[in-house]
ROPAGU-95967 format. One record per residue (C-alpha): residue in three letters; chain; residue number from 1; x, z, y. Coordinates in steps of 0.1 Angstrom, whole numbers, plus 5000, padded with zeros to 4 digits. Each point is the difference from the previous one (the first is absolute). Layout:
<padrens>
+------+-------+------+------+------+------+
! resn ! chain ! resi !    x !    z !    y !
+------+-------+------+------+------+------+
!  ALA !     A !  NUM !    X !    Z !    Y !
...
+------+-------+------+------+------+------+
</padrens>
This chain:
<padrens>
+------+-------+------+------+------+------+
! resn ! chain ! resi !    x !    z !    y !
+------+-------+------+------+------+------+
!  MET !     A !    1 ! 2839 ! 5267 ! 4000 !
!  THR !     A !    2 ! 5032 ! 5013 ! 4985 !
!  VAL !     A !    3 ! 4999 ! 5037 ! 4993 !
!  THR !     A !    4 ! 5031 ! 5019 ! 5013 !
!  LEU !     A !    5 ! 5016 ! 5034 ! 4993 !
!  ASN !     A !    6 ! 4987 ! 5011 ! 5034 !
!  ASP !     A !    7 ! 4964 ! 4991 ! 4990 !
!  ILE !     A !    8 ! 5003 ! 5022 ! 4969 !
!  ALA !     A !    9 ! 5017 ! 5028 ! 5019 !
!  GLN !     A !   10 ! 4971 ! 5000 ! 5025 !
!  GLN !     A !   11 ! 4974 ! 5000 ! 4973 !
!  VAL !     A !   12 ! 5016 ! 5030 ! 4981 !
!  GLY !     A !   13 ! 5012 ! 5018 ! 5031 !
!  VAL !     A !   14 ! 5037 ! 5002 ! 4992 !
!  ARG !     A !   15 ! 5032 ! 4984 ! 5014 !
!  ILE !     A !   16 ! 5011 ! 4965 ! 4992 !
!  SER !     A !   17 ! 5032 ! 5013 ! 4985 !
!  THR !     A !   18 ! 4980 ! 5021 ! 4975 !
!  VAL !     A !   19 ! 4979 ! 4969 ! 4990 !
!  SER !     A !   20 ! 5032 ! 4980 ! 4995 !
!  ARG !     A !   21 ! 5017 ! 5027 ! 4978 !
!  VAL !     A !   22 ! 4969 ! 5003 ! 4978 !
!  LEU !     A !   23 ! 4994 ! 4963 ! 4995 !
!  ASN !     A !   24 ! 5037 ! 4992 ! 4994 !
!  ASN !     A !   25 ! 5005 ! 5031 ! 4979 !
!  LYS !     A !   26 ! 5029 ! 5012 ! 5022 !
!  PRO !     A !   27 ! 5015 ! 5035 ! 4997 !
!  ASN !     A !   28 ! 4989 ! 5022 ! 5029 !
!  PRO !     A !   29 ! 5018 ! 5033 ! 5011 !
!  ILE !     A !   30 ! 4966 ! 5012 ! 5013 !
!  ARG !     A !   31 ! 4976 ! 5004 ! 4971 !
!  ILE !     A !   32 ! 4969 ! 4979 ! 5001 !
!  SER !     A !   33 ! 4971 ! 5016 ! 4982 !
!  GLU !     A !   34 ! 4984 ! 4983 ! 4970 !
!  ALA !     A !   35 ! 4967 ! 5000 ! 5018 !
!  THR !     A !   36 ! 5015 ! 4981 ! 5030 !
!  LYS !     A !   37 ! 5016 ! 4975 ! 4976 !
!  ARG !     A !   38 ! 4967 ! 4994 ! 4983 !
!  LYS !     A !   39 ! 4983 ! 4994 ! 5033 !
!  ILE !     A !   40 ! 5026 ! 4975 ! 5011 !
!  LEU !     A !   41 ! 5000 ! 4981 ! 4967 !
!  GLN !     A !   42 ! 4962 ! 4999 ! 5000 !
!  ALA !     A !   43 ! 4998 ! 4988 ! 5036 !
!  ALA !     A !   44 ! 5026 ! 4973 ! 4992 !
!  ARG !     A !   45 ! 4978 ! 4987 ! 4971 !
!  GLU !     A !   46 ! 4968 ! 5001 ! 5019 !
!  MET !     A !   47 ! 5014 ! 4983 ! 5031 !
!  GLY !     A !   48 ! 5017 ! 4973 ! 4979 !
!  TYR !     A !   49 ! 5035 ! 5007 ! 5011 !
!  HIS !     A !   50 ! 5027 ! 4976 ! 4987 !
!  PRO !     A !   51 ! 5037 ! 5007 ! 5008 !
!  ASN !     A !   52 ! 5018 ! 4974 ! 5021 !
!  ALA !     A !   53 ! 5025 ! 4984 ! 4977 !
!  ALA !     A !   54 ! 5023 ! 4988 ! 5027 !
!  ALA !     A !   55 ! 5001 ! 5034 ! 5017 !
!  ARG !     A !   56 ! 5005 ! 5018 ! 4967 !
!  SER !     A !   57 ! 5029 ! 4976 ! 4991 !
!  LEU !     A !   58 ! 5018 ! 5009 ! 5033 !
!  SER !     A !   59 ! 4996 ! 5037 ! 4996 !
!  THR !     A !   60 ! 5008 ! 5002 ! 4963 !
!  LYS !     A !   61 ! 5025 ! 4971 ! 4998 !
!  ARG !     A !   62 ! 4979 ! 4987 ! 4970 !
!  THR !     A !   63 ! 4981 ! 4968 ! 4997 !
!  GLY !     A !   64 ! 4975 ! 5011 ! 4973 !
!  HIS !     A !   65 ! 5009 ! 4970 ! 4979 !
!  ILE !     A !   66 ! 5018 ! 4995 ! 4967 !
!  GLY !     A !   67 ! 5016 ! 4967 ! 4990 !
!  PHE !     A !   68 ! 4998 ! 4983 ! 4966 !
!  ILE !     A !   69 ! 5028 ! 4975 ! 4995 !
!  LEU !     A !   70 ! 5001 ! 4978 ! 4969 !
!  SER !     A !   71 ! 5031 ! 4980 ! 4991 !
!  ASP !     A !   72 ! 4992 ! 4963 ! 5007 !
!  ASP !     A !   73 ! 5016 ! 4988 ! 4967 !
!  ILE !     A !   74 ! 4969 ! 5013 ! 4981 !
!  ALA !     A !   75 ! 4981 ! 4971 ! 4985 !
!  GLY !     A !   76 ! 4966 ! 4999 ! 5016 !
!  GLY !     A !   77 ! 5009 ! 5025 ! 5027 !
!  LEU !     A !   78 ! 4972 ! 5023 ! 5009 !
!  THR !     A !   79 ! 4977 ! 4982 ! 4976 !
!  ASN !     A !   80 ! 5021 ! 5010 ! 4971 !
!  ASN !     A !   81 ! 4977 ! 5022 ! 4978 !
!  PHE !     A !   82 ! 5027 ! 5026 ! 4994 !
!  PHE !     A !   83 ! 5010 ! 5006 ! 5036 !
!  ALA !     A !   84 ! 4965 ! 4995 ! 5013 !
!  SER !     A !   85 ! 4991 ! 5031 ! 4979 !
!  TYR !     A !   86 ! 5028 ! 5020 ! 5017 !
!  LEU !     A !   87 ! 4987 ! 4989 ! 5034 !
!  ALA !     A !   88 ! 4965 ! 5011 ! 4991 !
!  GLY !     A !   89 ! 5012 ! 5035 ! 4994 !
!  VAL !     A !   90 ! 5022 ! 5000 ! 5031 !
!  GLU !     A !   91 ! 4970 ! 4990 ! 5021 !
!  GLN !     A !   92 ! 4977 ! 5026 ! 4985 !
!  ALA !     A !   93 ! 5025 ! 5028 ! 5006 !
!  CYS !     A !   94 ! 5007 ! 4989 ! 5036 !
!  ARG !     A !   95 ! 4963 ! 5000 ! 5007 !
!  ARG !     A !   96 ! 4996 ! 5035 ! 4984 !
!  ARG !     A !   97 ! 5029 ! 5014 ! 5020 !
!  GLY !     A !   98 ! 4989 ! 4985 ! 5033 !
!  TYR !     A !   99 ! 5027 ! 4974 ! 5004 !
!  GLY !     A !  100 ! 4997 ! 4962 ! 5007 !
!  LEU !     A !  101 ! 5019 ! 4975 ! 4978 !
!  ASN !     A !  102 ! 5022 ! 4971 ! 5009 !
!  VAL !     A !  103 ! 5008 ! 4975 ! 4972 !
!  CYS !     A !  104 ! 5026 ! 4973 ! 4999 !
!  LEU !     A !  105 ! 5024 ! 4980 ! 4978 !
!  TYR !     A !  106 ! 5037 ! 5000 ! 5005 !
!  ASN !     A !  107 ! 5032 ! 4991 ! 4982 !
!  LEU !     A !  108 ! 5012 ! 5034 ! 4987 !
!  SER !     A !  109 ! 5027 ! 4989 ! 4976 !
!  ASN !     A !  110 ! 5029 ! 4988 ! 5023 !
!  VAL !     A !  111 ! 5011 ! 5016 ! 5032 !
!  ASN !     A !  112 ! 5016 ! 4967 ! 5011 !
!  THR !     A !  113 ! 4966 ! 4982 ! 5000 !
!  PHE !     A !  114 ! 4979 ! 5031 ! 5010 !
!  VAL !     A !  115 ! 4983 ! 4997 ! 5034 !
!  PHE !     A !  116 ! 4991 ! 5035 ! 5011 !
!  PRO !     A !  117 ! 4962 ! 5001 ! 5009 !
!  SER !     A !  118 ! 5001 ! 5003 ! 5038 !
!  ARG !     A !  119 ! 4969 ! 5022 ! 5002 !
!  VAL !     A !  120 ! 5014 ! 5023 ! 4973 !
!  GLY !     A !  121 ! 5032 ! 5003 ! 5021 !
!  GLN !     A !  122 ! 4979 ! 5008 ! 5030 !
!  ARG !     A !  123 ! 4985 ! 5029 ! 4979 !
!  SER !     A !  124 ! 4965 ! 4985 ! 4997 !
!  VAL !     A !  125 ! 4998 ! 5019 ! 4967 !
!  ASP !     A !  126 ! 5008 ! 5035 ! 4991 !
!  GLY !     A !  127 ! 5013 ! 4992 ! 4965 !
!  LEU !     A !  128 ! 5002 ! 4973 ! 4973 !
!  VAL !     A !  129 ! 4989 ! 4995 ! 4965 !
!  LEU !     A !  130 ! 5023 ! 4974 ! 4984 !
!  ALA !     A !  131 ! 4990 ! 4979 ! 4969 !
!  GLY !     A !  132 ! 5018 ! 4973 ! 4980 !
!  TYR !     A !  133 ! 5038 ! 4997 ! 4997 !
!  VAL !     A !  134 ! 5017 ! 5019 ! 5029 !
!  ALA !     A !  135 ! 5037 ! 4998 ! 5005 !
!  GLU !     A !  136 ! 5019 ! 5032 ! 5009 !
!  SER !     A !  137 ! 5014 ! 4983 ! 5032 !
!  ILE !     A !  138 ! 4964 ! 4994 ! 5013 !
!  VAL !     A !  139 ! 4991 ! 5037 ! 4995 !
!  ALA !     A !  140 ! 5031 ! 5009 ! 5020 !
!  ARG !     A !  141 ! 4988 ! 4977 ! 5028 !
!  PHE !     A !  142 ! 4967 ! 5019 ! 5002 !
!  SER !     A !  143 ! 5019 ! 5033 ! 5000 !
!  GLU !     A !  144 ! 5019 ! 4988 ! 5031 !
!  PHE !     A !  145 ! 4967 ! 5001 ! 5018 !
!  GLY !     A !  146 ! 4990 ! 5033 ! 4985 !
!  ILE !     A !  147 ! 4970 ! 4986 ! 4982 !
!  PRO !     A !  148 ! 4990 ! 5020 ! 4969 !
!  CYS !     A !  149 ! 4994 ! 4979 ! 4969 !
!  VAL !     A !  150 ! 4985 ! 5004 ! 4965 !
!  GLY !     A !  151 ! 5005 ! 4974 ! 4973 !
!  LEU !     A !  152 ! 4974 ! 4989 ! 4974 !
!  GLY !     A !  153 ! 5014 ! 4992 ! 4966 !
!  GLN !     A !  154 ! 5036 ! 5002 ! 4988 !
!  ASP !     A !  155 ! 5009 ! 4963 ! 5002 !
!  THR !     A !  156 ! 5020 ! 5010 ! 5031 !
!  GLU !     A !  157 ! 5034 ! 5013 ! 5012 !
!  LEU !     A !  158 ! 4983 ! 5030 ! 5015 !
!  THR !     A !  159 ! 5009 ! 5025 ! 4974 !
!  GLY !     A !  160 ! 5017 ! 5030 ! 5016 !
!  LEU !     A !  161 ! 4992 ! 4987 ! 5035 !
!  VAL !     A !  162 ! 4962 ! 5005 ! 5005 !
!  PRO !     A !  163 ! 4972 ! 5013 ! 4978 !
!  THR !     A !  164 ! 4986 ! 4975 ! 4975 !
!  VAL !     A !  165 ! 4966 ! 5000 ! 4982 !
!  ALA !     A !  166 ! 4999 ! 4983 ! 4966 !
!  VAL !     A !  167 ! 4988 ! 5000 ! 4965 !
!  ASP !     A !  168 ! 5023 ! 5012 ! 4972 !
!  ASP !     A !  169 ! 5007 ! 4964 ! 4990 !
!  VAL !     A !  170 ! 5023 ! 5009 ! 4972 !
!  GLU !     A !  171 ! 4974 ! 5022 ! 4983 !
!  GLY !     A !  172 ! 4975 ! 4972 ! 5006 !
!  LEU !     A !  173 ! 5020 ! 4974 ! 4982 !
!  ILE !     A !  174 ! 5007 ! 5024 ! 4971 !
!  LEU !     A !  175 ! 4962 ! 5006 ! 4998 !
!  GLY !     A !  176 ! 4996 ! 4962 ! 4997 !
!  VAL !     A !  177 ! 5028 ! 4997 ! 4974 !
!  ARG !     A !  178 ! 4985 ! 5027 ! 4978 !
!  HIS !     A !  179 ! 4966 ! 4982 ! 5002 !
!  VAL !     A !  180 ! 5014 ! 4967 ! 4988 !
!  TYR !     A !  181 ! 5023 ! 5017 ! 4974 !
!  GLY !     A !  182 ! 4968 ! 5015 ! 4986 !
!  LEU !     A !  183 ! 4986 ! 4964 ! 4997 !
!  GLY !     A !  184 ! 5030 ! 4990 ! 4979 !
!  HIS !     A !  185 ! 5022 ! 4983 ! 5027 !
!  ARG !     A !  186 ! 5037 ! 5006 ! 4998 !
!  GLN !     A !  187 ! 5014 ! 4975 ! 5025 !
!  VAL !     A !  188 ! 4992 ! 5005 ! 5037 !
!  LEU !     A !  189 ! 5010 ! 4980 ! 5031 !
!  LEU !     A !  190 ! 5001 ! 5017 ! 5034 !
!  HIS !     A !  191 ! 4999 ! 4979 ! 5031 !
!  LYS !     A !  192 ! 5016 ! 5022 ! 5027 !
!  SER !     A !  193 ! 5016 ! 4995 ! 5034 !
!  PRO !     A !  194 ! 5038 ! 4999 ! 5001 !
!  ARG !     A !  195 ! 5000 ! 5024 ! 5029 !
!  ARG !     A !  196 ! 5014 ! 5035 ! 4996 !
!  ARG !     A !  197 ! 4967 ! 5017 ! 4990 !
!  GLY !     A !  198 ! 4990 ! 4972 ! 4976 !
!  ARG !     A !  199 ! 5033 ! 5003 ! 4981 !
!  GLU !     A !  200 ! 4998 ! 5038 ! 5001 !
!  VAL !     A !  201 ! 4966 ! 5000 ! 4984 !
!  VAL !     A !  202 ! 5011 ! 4975 ! 4973 !
!  ARG !     A !  203 ! 5030 ! 5023 ! 4992 !
!  GLN !     A !  204 ! 4978 ! 5031 ! 4998 !
!  VAL !     A !  205 ! 4974 ! 4982 ! 4978 !
!  LYS !     A !  206 ! 5026 ! 4987 ! 4976 !
!  ASP !     A !  207 ! 5016 ! 5035 ! 4997 !
!  ARG !     A !  208 ! 4966 ! 5016 ! 4994 !
!  VAL !     A !  209 ! 4991 ! 4975 ! 4972 !
!  LYS !     A !  210 ! 5034 ! 5002 ! 4984 !
!  ASN !     A !  211 ! 4999 ! 5038 ! 4998 !
!  ASP !     A !  212 ! 4963 ! 5002 ! 4989 !
!  ALA !     A !  213 ! 4996 ! 5008 ! 4963 !
!  ILE !     A !  214 ! 4970 ! 4976 ! 4997 !
!  LEU !     A !  215 ! 5009 ! 4972 ! 5025 !
!  LYS !     A !  216 ! 5037 ! 4997 ! 4992 !
!  ASP !     A !  217 ! 4996 ! 4968 ! 4979 !
!  CYS !     A !  218 ! 4981 ! 4983 ! 5030 !
!  GLN !     A !  219 ! 5022 ! 4973 ! 5016 !
!  ILE !     A !  220 ! 4998 ! 4998 ! 5039 !
!  LEU !     A !  221 ! 5010 ! 4967 ! 5015 !
!  VAL !     A !  222 ! 5002 ! 4995 ! 5038 !
!  LYS !     A !  223 ! 4995 ! 4970 ! 5022 !
!  GLU !     A !  224 ! 5008 ! 5002 ! 5037 !
!  PRO !     A !  225 ! 4985 ! 4974 ! 5023 !
!  SER !     A !  226 ! 5026 ! 4979 ! 5018 !
!  SER !     A !  227 ! 4981 ! 5003 ! 5032 !
!  GLY !     A !  228 ! 5000 ! 5038 ! 4998 !
!  ASN !     A !  229 ! 4962 ! 5002 ! 5003 !
!  CYS !     A !  230 ! 4976 ! 5005 ! 4971 !
!  ASP !     A !  231 ! 4971 ! 4979 ! 5013 !
!  PHE !     A !  232 ! 4980 ! 4968 ! 4995 !
!  TYR !     A !  233 ! 5031 ! 4978 ! 5004 !
!  SER !     A !  234 ! 5021 ! 5017 ! 4973 !
!  ALA !     A !  235 ! 4976 ! 4992 ! 4972 !
!  PRO !     A !  236 ! 5014 ! 4965 ! 4990 !
!  GLU !     A !  237 ! 5035 ! 5014 ! 4997 !
!  LEU !     A !  238 ! 4988 ! 5029 ! 4979 !
!  PHE !     A !  239 ! 4980 ! 4978 ! 4977 !
!  GLN !     A !  240 ! 5029 ! 4976 ! 4995 !
!  PHE !     A !  241 ! 5023 ! 5029 ! 4992 !
!  TRP !     A !  242 ! 4976 ! 5013 ! 4974 !
!  ARG !     A !  243 ! 4994 ! 4966 ! 4984 !
!  ASP !     A !  244 ! 5037 ! 4993 ! 4997 !
!  LEU !     A !  245 ! 5007 ! 5030 ! 4979 !
!  PRO !     A !  246 ! 5003 ! 4995 ! 4963 !
!  ALA !     A !  247 ! 4966 ! 5006 ! 4983 !
!  ASP !     A !  248 ! 5012 ! 5030 ! 4980 !
!  GLN !     A !  249 ! 5014 ! 5016 ! 5033 !
!  ARG !     A !  250 ! 4971 ! 4992 ! 5022 !
!  PRO !     A !  251 ! 4982 ! 5031 ! 5014 !
!  THR !     A !  252 ! 4964 ! 5004 ! 4989 !
!  VAL !     A !  253 ! 4992 ! 5019 ! 5032 !
!  ILE !     A !  254 ! 5008 ! 4993 ! 5037 !
!  PHE !     A !  255 ! 4997 ! 5026 ! 5028 !
!  ALA !     A !  256 ! 4999 ! 4985 ! 5034 !
!  SER !     A !  257 ! 4981 ! 5002 ! 5034 !
!  ASP !     A !  258 ! 4964 ! 4990 ! 5003 !
!  GLN !     A !  259 ! 5009 ! 4969 ! 5020 !
!  THR !     A !  260 ! 5027 ! 4988 ! 4975 !
!  LEU !     A !  261 ! 4977 ! 5005 ! 4970 !
!  VAL !     A !  262 ! 4971 ! 4981 ! 5016 !
!  CYS !     A !  263 ! 5023 ! 4970 ! 5005 !
!  LEU !     A !  264 ! 5016 ! 5005 ! 4966 !
!  LEU !     A !  265 ! 4966 ! 4995 ! 4984 !
!  ARG !     A !  266 ! 4997 ! 4966 ! 5018 !
!  GLU !     A !  267 ! 5035 ! 4990 ! 4987 !
!  MET !     A !  268 ! 4990 ! 5010 ! 4965 !
!  ASP !     A !  269 ! 4968 ! 4980 ! 5001 !
!  LYS !     A !  270 ! 5019 ! 4969 ! 5010 !
!  GLN !     A !  271 ! 5020 ! 5004 ! 4968 !
!  GLY !     A !  272 ! 4970 ! 5007 ! 4978 !
!  LEU !     A !  273 ! 5009 ! 5036 ! 4996 !
!  GLN !     A !  274 ! 4976 ! 5029 ! 5001 !
!  CYS !     A !  275 ! 5001 ! 5037 ! 5009 !
!  PRO !     A !  276 ! 5000 ! 5022 ! 4980 !
!  ARG !     A !  277 ! 5003 ! 4977 ! 4970 !
!  ASP !     A !  278 ! 5035 ! 4988 ! 5010 !
!  VAL !     A !  279 ! 5011 ! 5029 ! 5021 !
!  SER !     A !  280 ! 4984 ! 5032 ! 5014 !
!  LEU !     A !  281 ! 5002 ! 5007 ! 5037 !
!  ILE !     A !  282 ! 5000 ! 5033 ! 5020 !
!  SER !     A !  283 ! 4999 ! 5002 ! 5038 !
!  ILE !     A !  284 ! 5021 ! 5027 ! 5015 !
!  SER !     A !  285 ! 4973 ! 5006 ! 5026 !
!  ASP !     A !  286 ! 4962 ! 4998 ! 4997 !
!  THR !     A !  287 ! 4984 ! 4979 ! 5026 !
!  LEU !     A !  288 ! 4969 ! 4977 ! 5003 !
!  LEU !     A !  289 ! 5021 ! 4972 ! 4988 !
!  CYS !     A !  290 ! 5004 ! 5018 ! 4966 !
!  GLU !     A !  291 ! 4963 ! 5005 ! 4997 !
!  TYR !     A !  292 ! 4990 ! 4965 ! 5008 !
!  ALA !     A !  293 ! 5028 ! 4982 ! 4981 !
!  ARG !     A !  294 ! 4990 ! 4982 ! 4968 !
!  PRO !     A !  295 ! 5007 ! 5018 ! 4978 !
!  ALA !     A !  296 ! 4997 ! 5031 ! 5020 !
!  LEU !     A !  297 ! 5034 ! 5017 ! 5002 !
!  THR !     A !  298 ! 5009 ! 5034 ! 4985 !
!  ALA !     A !  299 ! 5017 ! 5019 ! 5029 !
!  LEU !     A !  300 ! 5016 ! 5032 ! 5012 !
!  ASN !     A !  301 ! 4976 ! 5016 ! 5024 !
!  PHE !     A !  302 ! 5008 ! 5023 ! 5029 !
!  ASP !     A !  303 ! 4981 ! 5008 ! 5032 !
!  LEU !     A !  304 ! 5018 ! 4980 ! 5027 !
!  ALA !     A !  305 ! 4976 ! 5009 ! 5027 !
!  ASP !     A !  306 ! 5007 ! 5037 ! 4992 !
!  HIS !     A !  307 ! 5037 ! 4993 ! 5004 !
!  GLY !     A !  308 ! 4992 ! 4986 ! 5035 !
!  ARG !     A !  309 ! 4980 ! 5031 ! 5009 !
!  ILE !     A !  310 ! 5028 ! 5023 ! 4989 !
!  ALA !     A !  311 ! 5025 ! 4981 ! 5020 !
!  VAL !     A !  312 ! 4980 ! 5003 ! 5032 !
!  ASP !     A !  313 ! 4993 ! 5037 ! 4994 !
!  LEU !     A !  314 ! 5038 ! 5006 ! 4997 !
!  LEU !     A !  315 ! 5006 ! 4981 ! 5032 !
!  VAL !     A !  316 ! 4972 ! 5016 ! 5020 !
!  ASP !     A !  317 ! 5009 ! 5035 ! 4988 !
!  HIS !     A !  318 ! 5035 ! 4994 ! 5013 !
!  LEU !     A !  319 ! 4986 ! 4988 ! 5034 !
!  GLU !     A !  320 ! 4979 ! 5032 ! 5002 !
!  GLY !     A !  321 ! 5030 ! 5021 ! 4993 !
!  LYS !     A !  322 ! 4991 ! 5010 ! 4964 !
!  ASN !     A !  323 ! 5031 ! 4986 ! 4983 !
!  ASN !     A !  324 ! 5035 ! 4986 ! 5005 !
!  LEU !     A !  325 ! 4997 ! 4964 ! 4988 !
!  ASP !     A !  326 ! 5029 ! 4995 ! 4977 !
!  SER !     A !  327 ! 5005 ! 4987 ! 4965 !
!  SER !     A !  328 ! 4994 ! 5033 ! 4983 !
!  LEU !     A !  329 ! 4963 ! 4993 ! 5007 !
!  SER !     A !  330 ! 5000 ! 4970 ! 4978 !
!  ILE !     A !  331 ! 4973 ! 4998 ! 4973 !
!  ASN !     A !  332 ! 5011 ! 4974 ! 4974 !
!  ASP !     A !  333 ! 4983 ! 5014 ! 4969 !
!  LEU !     A !  334 ! 4964 ! 4991 ! 5007 !
!  PRO !     A !  335 ! 4980 ! 4994 ! 4967 !
!  CYS !     A !  336 ! 4994 ! 4968 ! 4983 !
!  THR !     A !  337 ! 4975 ! 4990 ! 4972 !
!  LEU !     A !  338 ! 4996 ! 4969 ! 4979 !
!  VAL !     A !  339 ! 4969 ! 4978 ! 5002 !
!  GLU !     A !  340 ! 4996 ! 4981 ! 4968 !
!  ARG !     A !  341 ! 4985 ! 4965 ! 5003 !
!  GLU !     A !  342 ! 5000 ! 4967 ! 4981 !
!  SER !     A !  343 ! 5037 ! 4990 ! 5004 !
!  THR !     A !  344 ! 5014 ! 5023 ! 4973 !
!  LYS !     A !  345 ! 4993 ! 5000 ! 4963 !
!  LYS !     A !  346 ! 5013 ! 5014 ! 4967 !
!  ILE !     A !  347 ! 5026 ! 4978 ! 4984 !
!  SER !     A !  348 ! 4979 ! 5002 ! 4968 !
!  ASP !     A !  349 ! 4970 ! 4985 ! 5019 !
!  LEU !     A !  350 ! 5018 ! 4969 ! 5012 !
+------+-------+------+------+------+------+
</padrens>
């Protein structure tokens, strides 16, 4: 049978209100002794007490659930290695903090085509973790419903609106450029999104290279995918752009997403080209695709699951009254390392 607060109160010999305040950690104008608290908590454990989620939701106006929404224009959706790693961290943190997790895909890029998730509007979740490209207008829509949000990554329009959690992608690319420069490469091609953050990153990387005493003779060329997405489907366009360049101007290194590079390897194979003999490749994020590609891809590595955990902790701390959830809480300088594999070689070795 279900154990109630009354059962625990009778077992310990105190009032139901005292049991409720101890188990829900509520402030009490009348001091409850530590000995009584221990007895109540021990009785609850021994009797197998579990709080009634529906009753708690009515009394606290909380659902005990966090929502994870991924933009539906992500190639592969929730099976995408990059975003699946985010989700793994979000799930782990929700479990650790005692929250359930709702997961869904929605169009987060255009308010005119955005259909507000009905259960979110009915407040079936206490807060949201958003991933993928998110338009400013969509965040405003969530704000209308008073739903707190945290964004994962900086490929969003969330800057200044809600906290974001991301790697220092500029520093990561500079780390990669320094690596290939040391291998003798002087011409680099960056495959970056034409959205605000993508162009901002390119500008900062170019400025850093230009003003670096060592890297200043390195040439940075940029190709933006016409679709706006750096995924599987942008590889043929990127390959054709690279092939059409004059031989003496053709970059010897390409930085792109894991999905793009895996398909780029196929395009190269069709033309009898090889990596790294004809061009070196570096993925801007390290996933299982990089490890199992042939050749295995050198990649920028950062802990995406940890980013998900940090986002949930920011959100839950806010729900528990420990912070004001605003953009000042953003953490966009998380560290990045380089994992060197078979897709990059010294120019002299080619």
